[in-house]
One Martini backbone bead per residue (centre of mass of N, CA, C, O) as a GRO file, in nm:
protein
  293
    1UNK     BB    1   8.359   1.980 -19.184
    2UNK     BB    2   8.195   1.888 -18.930
    3UNK     BB    3   7.974   1.668 -18.818
    4UNK     BB    4   7.634   1.683 -18.750
    5UNK     BB    5   7.479   1.564 -18.451
    6UNK     BB    6   7.123   1.488 -18.415
    7UNK     BB    7   7.144   1.353 -18.102
    8UNK     BB    8   7.029   1.260 -17.823
    9UNK     BB    9   7.174   1.315 -17.496
   10UNK     BB   10   7.223   1.148 -17.202
   11UNK     BB   11   7.337   1.092 -16.893
   12UNK     BB   12   7.342   0.785 -16.925
   13UNK     BB   13   7.532   0.774 -17.175
   14UNK     BB   14   7.771   0.904 -17.029
   15UNK     BB   15   7.798   0.696 -16.796
   16UNK     BB   16   7.905   0.461 -16.982
   17UNK     BB   17   8.201   0.631 -17.043
   18UNK     BB   18   8.249   0.704 -16.757
   19UNK     BB   19   8.419   0.696 -16.490
   20UNK     BB   20   8.329   0.562 -16.161
   21UNK     BB   21   8.601   0.630 -15.968
   22UNK     BB   22   8.554   0.943 -16.055
   23UNK     BB   23   8.565   1.271 -16.084
   24UNK     BB   24   8.447   1.512 -16.315
   25UNK     BB   25   8.565   1.812 -16.483
   26UNK     BB   26   8.484   2.138 -16.584
   27UNK     BB   27   8.677   2.373 -16.747
   28UNK     BB   28   8.654   2.722 -16.677
   29UNK     BB   29   8.640   3.063 -16.819
   30UNK     BB   30   8.631   3.376 -16.737
   31UNK     BB   31   8.635   3.714 -16.805
   32UNK     BB   32   8.889   3.740 -16.589
   33UNK     BB   33   9.068   3.458 -16.653
   34UNK     BB   34   8.955   3.257 -16.454
   35UNK     BB   35   8.960   2.945 -16.322
   36UNK     BB   36   8.723   2.669 -16.311
   37UNK     BB   37   8.519   2.413 -16.154
   38UNK     BB   38   8.286   2.165 -16.282
   39UNK     BB   39   8.081   1.929 -16.240
   40UNK     BB   40   7.987   1.728 -16.492
   41UNK     BB   41   7.724   1.609 -16.386
   42UNK     BB   42   7.592   1.882 -16.333
   43UNK     BB   43   7.605   1.993 -16.621
   44UNK     BB   44   7.442   1.759 -16.756
   45UNK     BB   45   7.180   1.796 -16.595
   46UNK     BB   46   7.122   2.076 -16.711
   47UNK     BB   47   7.114   1.998 -17.005
   48UNK     BB   48   6.889   1.780 -16.984
   49UNK     BB   49   6.678   2.001 -16.872
   50UNK     BB   50   6.717   2.273 -17.052
   51UNK     BB   51   6.876   2.490 -16.863
   52UNK     BB   52   7.040   2.746 -16.997
   53UNK     BB   53   7.064   2.968 -16.779
   54UNK     BB   54   7.198   2.780 -16.572
   55UNK     BB   55   7.442   2.710 -16.745
   56UNK     BB   56   7.551   2.997 -16.785
   57UNK     BB   57   7.590   3.053 -16.483
   58UNK     BB   58   7.785   2.815 -16.426
   59UNK     BB   59   8.012   2.902 -16.649
   60UNK     BB   60   8.043   3.228 -16.579
   61UNK     BB   61   8.118   3.128 -16.260
   62UNK     BB   62   8.388   3.000 -16.130
   63UNK     BB   63   8.348   3.191 -15.881
   64UNK     BB   64   8.183   3.159 -15.576
   65UNK     BB   65   8.010   3.294 -15.316
   66UNK     BB   66   8.112   3.264 -14.966
   67UNK     BB   67   8.022   3.252 -14.620
   68UNK     BB   68   8.058   3.271 -14.293
   69UNK     BB   69   7.881   3.073 -14.042
   70UNK     BB   70   8.016   3.132 -13.785
   71UNK     BB   71   8.225   2.830 -13.831
   72UNK     BB   72   8.088   2.789 -14.124
   73UNK     BB   73   8.170   2.655 -14.455
   74UNK     BB   74   7.937   2.581 -14.703
   75UNK     BB   75   8.023   2.403 -14.986
   76UNK     BB   76   7.766   2.241 -15.081
   77UNK     BB   77   7.611   2.523 -15.161
   78UNK     BB   78   7.782   2.545 -15.399
   79UNK     BB   79   7.783   2.558 -15.756
   80UNK     BB   80   8.091   2.516 -15.722
   81UNK     BB   81   8.448   2.425 -15.672
   82UNK     BB   82   8.480   2.745 -15.676
   83UNK     BB   83   8.560   2.959 -15.396
   84UNK     BB   84   8.467   3.275 -15.266
   85UNK     BB   85   8.574   3.409 -14.969
   86UNK     BB   86   8.425   3.692 -14.825
   87UNK     BB   87   8.552   3.666 -14.569
   88UNK     BB   88   8.795   3.865 -14.362
   89UNK     BB   89   8.710   3.701 -14.103
   90UNK     BB   90   8.762   3.449 -13.871
   91UNK     BB   91   8.634   3.106 -13.830
   92UNK     BB   92   8.719   2.766 -13.933
   93UNK     BB   93   8.580   2.435 -13.837
   94UNK     BB   94   8.393   2.395 -14.100
   95UNK     BB   95   8.263   2.270 -14.440
   96UNK     BB   96   8.042   2.086 -14.389
   97UNK     BB   97   7.782   1.818 -14.495
   98UNK     BB   98   7.665   1.839 -14.809
   99UNK     BB   99   7.898   1.730 -14.933
  100UNK     BB  100   8.045   1.498 -15.098
  101UNK     BB  101   8.234   1.243 -15.089
  102UNK     BB  102   8.547   1.356 -15.231
  103UNK     BB  103   8.530   1.642 -15.247
  104UNK     BB  104   8.670   1.929 -15.420
  105UNK     BB  105   8.821   2.254 -15.331
  106UNK     BB  106   8.865   2.595 -15.431
  107UNK     BB  107   9.001   2.863 -15.241
  108UNK     BB  108   8.940   3.217 -15.205
  109UNK     BB  109   9.089   3.459 -15.022
  110UNK     BB  110   9.015   3.791 -14.819
  111UNK     BB  111   9.164   3.717 -14.537
  112UNK     BB  112   9.199   3.664 -14.175
  113UNK     BB  113   9.141   3.349 -14.183
  114UNK     BB  114   9.085   3.065 -13.965
  115UNK     BB  115   9.199   2.739 -13.972
  116UNK     BB  116   9.081   2.499 -13.751
  117UNK     BB  117   9.212   2.250 -13.596
  118UNK     BB  118   9.036   1.925 -13.610
  119UNK     BB  119   8.800   1.680 -13.642
  120UNK     BB  120   8.661   1.843 -13.907
  121UNK     BB  121   8.959   1.990 -13.951
  122UNK     BB  122   9.246   1.905 -14.128
  123UNK     BB  123   9.568   2.013 -14.081
  124UNK     BB  124   9.876   2.064 -14.135
  125UNK     BB  125  10.046   1.948 -13.862
  126UNK     BB  126   9.813   2.040 -13.665
  127UNK     BB  127   9.776   2.342 -13.781
  128UNK     BB  128   9.687   2.639 -13.807
  129UNK     BB  129   9.540   2.850 -14.068
  130UNK     BB  130   9.636   3.166 -14.193
  131UNK     BB  131   9.500   3.385 -14.388
  132UNK     BB  132   9.502   3.578 -14.696
  133UNK     BB  133   9.488   3.788 -14.940
  134UNK     BB  134   9.488   3.553 -15.218
  135UNK     BB  135   9.464   3.292 -15.101
  136UNK     BB  136   9.501   2.939 -15.167
  137UNK     BB  137   9.270   2.655 -15.116
  138UNK     BB  138   9.283   2.296 -15.071
  139UNK     BB  139   9.006   2.070 -15.044
  140UNK     BB  140   8.877   1.764 -14.871
  141UNK     BB  141   8.633   1.509 -14.843
  142UNK     BB  142   8.573   1.279 -14.610
  143UNK     BB  143   8.478   1.071 -14.403
  144UNK     BB  144   8.261   1.189 -14.163
  145UNK     BB  145   8.284   1.500 -14.223
  146UNK     BB  146   8.588   1.524 -14.312
  147UNK     BB  147   8.832   1.769 -14.353
  148UNK     BB  148   9.105   1.861 -14.582
  149UNK     BB  149   9.407   2.026 -14.600
  150UNK     BB  150   9.620   1.995 -14.878
  151UNK     BB  151   9.659   2.309 -14.975
  152UNK     BB  152   9.864   2.618 -14.980
  153UNK     BB  153   9.945   2.925 -15.004
  154UNK     BB  154  10.224   3.148 -14.959
  155UNK     BB  155  10.480   3.403 -14.864
  156UNK     BB  156  10.684   3.240 -15.021
  157UNK     BB  157  10.965   3.339 -15.230
  158UNK     BB  158  11.153   3.297 -15.533
  159UNK     BB  159  11.442   3.454 -15.659
  160UNK     BB  160  11.655   3.560 -15.872
  161UNK     BB  161  11.990   3.624 -15.922
  162UNK     BB  162  12.145   3.377 -15.905
  163UNK     BB  163  12.108   3.300 -15.614
  164UNK     BB  164  11.867   3.194 -15.438
  165UNK     BB  165  11.598   3.357 -15.251
  166UNK     BB  166  11.423   3.396 -14.953
  167UNK     BB  167  11.110   3.568 -14.890
  168UNK     BB  168  10.976   3.731 -14.613
  169UNK     BB  169  10.686   3.819 -14.429
  170UNK     BB  170  10.733   3.910 -14.113
  171UNK     BB  171  10.453   4.043 -14.025
  172UNK     BB  172  10.289   3.753 -14.099
  173UNK     BB  173  10.460   3.607 -13.885
  174UNK     BB  174  10.467   3.331 -13.646
  175UNK     BB  175  10.685   3.206 -13.477
  176UNK     BB  176  10.883   2.970 -13.558
  177UNK     BB  177  11.129   2.922 -13.821
  178UNK     BB  178  11.182   2.638 -14.034
  179UNK     BB  179  11.470   2.546 -14.226
  180UNK     BB  180  11.533   2.294 -14.460
  181UNK     BB  181  11.838   2.147 -14.525
  182UNK     BB  182  12.059   1.918 -14.643
  183UNK     BB  183  12.246   1.977 -14.356
  184UNK     BB  184  11.980   2.089 -14.217
  185UNK     BB  185  11.845   2.307 -13.969
  186UNK     BB  186  11.685   2.633 -13.950
  187UNK     BB  187  11.613   2.861 -13.682
  188UNK     BB  188  11.383   3.127 -13.650
  189UNK     BB  189  11.297   3.328 -13.428
  190UNK     BB  190  11.059   3.485 -13.295
  191UNK     BB  191  11.064   3.818 -13.436
  192UNK     BB  192  11.317   3.854 -13.617
  193UNK     BB  193  11.201   3.969 -13.882
  194UNK     BB  194  11.042   4.209 -13.760
  195UNK     BB  195  11.338   4.308 -13.623
  196UNK     BB  196  11.538   4.389 -13.860
  197UNK     BB  197  11.531   4.712 -13.821
  198UNK     BB  198  11.732   4.682 -13.550
  199UNK     BB  199  11.980   4.669 -13.691
  200UNK     BB  200  12.284   4.747 -13.754
  201UNK     BB  201  12.263   5.025 -13.989
  202UNK     BB  202  11.951   5.039 -13.997
  203UNK     BB  203  11.863   5.367 -14.017
  204UNK     BB  204  12.150   5.481 -13.973
  205UNK     BB  205  12.393   5.739 -13.865
  206UNK     BB  206  12.664   5.937 -13.895
  207UNK     BB  207  12.818   6.128 -13.615
  208UNK     BB  208  12.978   6.400 -13.508
  209UNK     BB  209  13.071   6.440 -13.133
  210UNK     BB  210  13.323   6.590 -13.018
  211UNK     BB  211  13.201   6.851 -12.875
  212UNK     BB  212  13.030   6.633 -12.664
  213UNK     BB  213  13.312   6.503 -12.582
  214UNK     BB  214  13.502   6.329 -12.311
  215UNK     BB  215  13.729   6.250 -12.100
  216UNK     BB  216  13.592   6.089 -11.808
  217UNK     BB  217  13.308   6.031 -11.945
  218UNK     BB  218  12.989   5.903 -11.929
  219UNK     BB  219  12.798   5.708 -12.167
  220UNK     BB  220  12.471   5.634 -12.317
  221UNK     BB  221  12.269   5.387 -12.465
  222UNK     BB  222  11.920   5.478 -12.497
  223UNK     BB  223  11.849   5.284 -12.699
  224UNK     BB  224  11.711   4.981 -12.871
  225UNK     BB  225  11.996   4.988 -13.012
  226UNK     BB  226  12.273   4.942 -13.152
  227UNK     BB  227  12.601   5.094 -13.148
  228UNK     BB  228  12.861   5.292 -13.296
  229UNK     BB  229  13.207   5.364 -13.199
  230UNK     BB  230  13.443   5.626 -13.291
  231UNK     BB  231  13.793   5.662 -13.187
  232UNK     BB  232  14.036   5.936 -13.163
  233UNK     BB  233  14.366   5.953 -12.997
  234UNK     BB  234  14.593   6.104 -12.771
  235UNK     BB  235  14.818   6.090 -12.492
  236UNK     BB  236  15.080   6.222 -12.468
  237UNK     BB  237  15.166   6.229 -12.122
  238UNK     BB  238  14.999   5.997 -12.074
  239UNK     BB  239  14.975   5.670 -11.953
  240UNK     BB  240  14.642   5.620 -11.927
  241UNK     BB  241  14.377   5.540 -12.182
  242UNK     BB  242  14.075   5.375 -12.175
  243UNK     BB  243  13.843   5.187 -12.343
  244UNK     BB  244  13.498   5.151 -12.228
  245UNK     BB  245  13.251   4.917 -12.093
  246UNK     BB  246  12.901   4.907 -11.950
  247UNK     BB  247  12.598   4.785 -11.802
  248UNK     BB  248  12.607   4.992 -11.507
  249UNK     BB  249  12.847   5.208 -11.445
  250UNK     BB  250  13.065   5.005 -11.277
  251UNK     BB  251  13.135   4.763 -11.470
  252UNK     BB  252  13.439   4.746 -11.647
  253UNK     BB  253  13.554   4.713 -11.991
  254UNK     BB  254  13.808   4.665 -12.206
  255UNK     BB  255  13.870   4.759 -12.552
  256UNK     BB  256  14.116   4.965 -12.496
  257UNK     BB  257  14.474   4.966 -12.444
  258UNK     BB  258  14.684   5.228 -12.292
  259UNK     BB  259  15.051   5.266 -12.168
  260UNK     BB  260  15.174   5.479 -12.380
  261UNK     BB  261  15.305   5.753 -12.464
  262UNK     BB  262  15.235   5.919 -12.778
  263UNK     BB  263  14.994   5.781 -12.873
  264UNK     BB  264  14.784   5.674 -13.145
  265UNK     BB  265  14.433   5.609 -13.128
  266UNK     BB  266  14.197   5.346 -13.235
  267UNK     BB  267  13.829   5.296 -13.208
  268UNK     BB  268  13.590   5.022 -13.255
  269UNK     BB  269  13.250   4.993 -13.124
  270UNK     BB  270  12.994   4.807 -12.964
  271UNK     BB  271  12.684   4.927 -12.820
  272UNK     BB  272  12.454   4.829 -12.631
  273UNK     BB  273  12.165   4.856 -12.504
  274UNK     BB  274  12.217   5.055 -12.207
  275UNK     BB  275  12.505   5.110 -12.231
  276UNK     BB  276  12.834   5.208 -12.147
  277UNK     BB  277  13.082   5.475 -12.231
  278UNK     BB  278  13.454   5.537 -12.242
  279UNK     BB  279  13.721   5.745 -12.133
  280UNK     BB  280  13.948   5.704 -11.912
  281UNK     BB  281  14.028   5.966 -11.724
  282UNK     BB  282  14.181   6.215 -11.860
  283UNK     BB  283  14.318   6.387 -12.082
  284UNK     BB  284  14.339   6.434 -12.435
  285UNK     BB  285  14.449   6.426 -12.768
  286UNK     BB  286  14.308   6.468 -13.066
  287UNK     BB  287  14.000   6.441 -13.062
  288UNK     BB  288  13.781   6.187 -13.208
  289UNK     BB  289  13.409   6.157 -13.253
  290UNK     BB  290  13.186   5.886 -13.353
  291UNK     BB  291  12.834   5.794 -13.438
  292UNK     BB  292  12.613   5.512 -13.478
  293UNK     BB  293  12.236   5.595 -13.460
   0.00000   0.00000   0.00000
């Protein structure tokens, strides 16, 4: 059984053995299983004062709630260094002036709050940071009431299953996305991920439309997505029946050229949004026509 030492200990005696060049924190775990940090000096001062209710409150609430007032989130007024930001929208231009220099805080976000880069709040790469619910942000106060965003979680995750792959939440991203690889960088243009559902074959189905198609008639892809057209036909006694596409129904380009009779021809082509497509000339034999749209 460990020996019980019944000797009063003051904050001053702790100060003699604690390093003076850095802050020390007491890591506490709440009933919800989440960890938070409390400055040790603050906890000791509460103990020395004999304020046990205050100590219990300090240790039982790893994350304390704070809200944005105007564009300021005053972290110095928080009882711990783990802060639950209750605001679900708005802008943060400053984290206040009351926190001591060198103080670090862990913030838990609950919505689309924007950390605005500026003289009082320095963000990575001088870019604004848009939060989302559940996002964690680590900040530190420098001299002159300047705060720095040191780190934050993002929506990129890597999953296993053979080669790793990176999954983006395209709807939550804006601007160009640059991925740096060992042999160079790849830039995904803005809006590409959000528009992935417009790619050929995603959410589209094949339909046979032979009964409503004929040679010598122009058809248009009136959708906002590319479509695929598959055609099979015979020439019979015809000399020429070409499959063609056009951006304006006037200037045509051949996709398939046939100039010998009795041939059986097959064609698969991609028709861009707004473009026209056709088999030019007169009748053909054994026509089959299907479209992916």
